[in-house]
C-alpha positions as CSV (number, residue, x, y, z in Angstrom):
1,M,0.0,0.0,0.0
2,N,1.4,3.4,-1.0
3,F,0.7,6.1,1.6
4,A,2.6,8.9,-0.1
5,N,-0.1,9.6,-2.7
6,M,-3.2,9.4,-0.6
7,P,-5.5,12.4,-1.4
8,N,-6.8,13.1,2.1
9,Q,-3.6,12.8,4.0
10,P,-3.8,14.8,7.3
11,N,-1.4,17.7,7.8
12,L,1.2,16.6,10.4
13,P,2.7,19.1,12.8
14,P,6.4,19.9,12.1
15,M,8.9,17.7,13.8
16,P,10.7,19.2,16.8
17,Q,14.3,20.2,16.3
18,L,16.8,17.6,17.3
19,F,20.0,17.9,19.4
20,G,19.2,21.2,21.0
21,Q,19.2,23.3,17.8
22,P,17.2,26.5,18.2
23,A,14.0,26.5,16.2
24,Q,14.2,29.0,13.3
25,Q,11.3,31.3,12.7
26,M,9.6,31.5,9.3
27,A,8.9,35.1,8.2
28,P,5.3,35.8,7.4
29,A,4.5,36.0,3.7
30,G,3.3,39.2,2.1
31,E,4.0,41.7,5.0
32,I,6.8,43.8,6.2
33,V,8.6,42.3,9.2
34,W,10.2,44.5,11.9
35,V,13.5,43.3,13.3
36,Q,15.8,44.9,15.9
37,S,19.1,43.7,14.7
38,V,20.9,41.8,11.9
39,D,21.3,38.9,14.2
40,Q,17.5,38.6,14.6
41,L,17.3,39.0,10.8
42,N,19.7,36.1,10.3
43,A,17.7,33.8,12.6
44,L,14.7,34.1,10.2
45,T,14.4,31.6,7.4
46,L,12.8,32.1,4.0
47,P,11.6,29.6,1.5
48,P,13.8,29.3,-1.7
49,N,13.3,31.9,-4.5
50,T,11.8,34.5,-2.1
51,S,12.4,38.2,-1.5
52,R,11.2,40.1,1.6
53,I,11.7,43.5,3.1
54,Y,12.6,43.8,6.8
55,M,12.5,47.1,8.6
56,N,14.9,47.8,11.5
57,S,12.9,49.2,14.4
58,V,16.0,50.6,16.2
59,D,18.0,52.2,13.4
60,A,17.0,54.0,10.2
61,E,17.7,50.9,8.1
62,F,15.9,48.4,6.0
63,Y,17.0,45.1,4.5
64,I,16.0,43.3,1.4
65,V,16.6,39.6,1.9
66,T,16.6,37.3,-1.2
67,T,17.0,33.6,-1.3
68,D,18.2,31.6,-4.3
69,K,16.8,28.3,-5.5
70,I,18.5,26.3,-2.7
71,G,17.5,28.7,0.0
72,M,20.9,30.6,0.4
73,K,20.2,34.1,1.8
74,S,21.7,37.4,0.5
75,V,21.0,40.5,2.5
76,A,21.2,44.1,1.1
77,T,21.2,46.8,3.7
78,Y,19.9,50.3,3.0
79,T,19.8,53.5,5.1
80,F,16.9,55.9,5.1
81,L,17.8,59.5,4.3
82,E,15.3,62.4,4.8
83,K,14.6,64.2,1.5
84,P,15.5,67.9,1.7
85,K,12.5,70.2,1.4
86,P,12.3,72.0,-1.9
87,Q,13.3,75.6,-1.7
88,P,10.5,78.1,-2.7
89,V,10.9,79.5,-6.2
90,E,10.6,83.3,-6.5
91,Y,9.2,84.7,-9.8
92,V,9.6,88.1,-11.3
93,T,6.4,90.0,-12.3
94,K,6.1,91.5,-15.8
95,A,6.3,95.0,-14.3
96,E,9.5,94.1,-12.5
97,F,11.0,92.5,-15.6
98,A,10.0,95.6,-17.8
99,E,11.7,97.9,-15.2
100,L,14.8,95.8,-15.3
101,I,14.9,95.9,-19.1
102,A,14.5,99.7,-19.1
103,L,17.3,100.0,-16.5
104,L,19.6,97.8,-18.6
105,K,18.8,99.7,-21.8
106,G,19.5,103.0,-20.0
107,A,22.8,101.6,-18.7
108,Q,23.7,100.4,-22.2
109,N,22.9,103.8,-23.8
110,E,25.1,105.5,-21.2
111,S,28.0,103.2,-21.8
112,N,27.7,103.7,-25.6
113,L,27.6,107.5,-25.2
114,P,31.3,108.1,-24.1
115,K,32.4,105.8,-26.9
116,A,30.6,107.8,-29.5
117,E,32.0,111.1,-28.2
118,S,35.6,109.7,-28.2
119,A,35.2,108.4,-31.7
120,A,34.0,111.8,-32.9
121,A,36.9,113.5,-31.2
122,S,39.5,111.2,-32.8
123,T,38.1,112.0,-36.3
124,S,38.5,115.8,-35.9
125,G,42.1,115.6,-35.2
126,G,41.8,115.6,-31.4
127,R,39.7,118.8,-31.3
128,P,36.3,119.0,-29.7
129,A,33.4,118.2,-32.0
130,G,32.1,121.8,-32.2
131,H,35.5,123.5,-32.8
132,Q,36.2,125.0,-36.2
133,T,39.6,125.8,-37.6
134,K,40.5,129.2,-39.1
135,S,41.4,129.3,-42.7
136,Q,44.6,131.1,-43.5
C-alpha cells in the first residue's frame, strides 16, 4: 500500500528540532517584518526563491533579503535619508521685468555715449566736436 499519494492525507505538525538546535522562525508572507538587529534577521528563514523587506525598528535601516533556488540568503542593507524640502521659487512679475529691461537699456545707452564722443573727437584731429579751424 502506497501512503505517499493518498488524497486526504492529514497535515502533520512539524517535527521538533533535534540535538538542542534553536528553532528557526519563518517570516510571514506578504508583509513587512520588523527586526531589531541583523542577528535577529539572520535567525529568520525564508523559502527558496523568495524576496522580503525587513524594517529595522531601532535604526533608520531596512533590509532586502533574497533567497536563491536552494535557500541561500543574501542581504542588502539600505539606510533611510530624509529628503530635503524643496526651496521656494521666486518669480519676477512682468512689471519688475520691464523695469529691469529699461534699466539695462539705460545703462547700455550711457555706456555707448562716451564711446561715440571719443570716436568723434578722434576723427576731428583731437579737437572737440564743435570746434572750427581758421582758414589762412
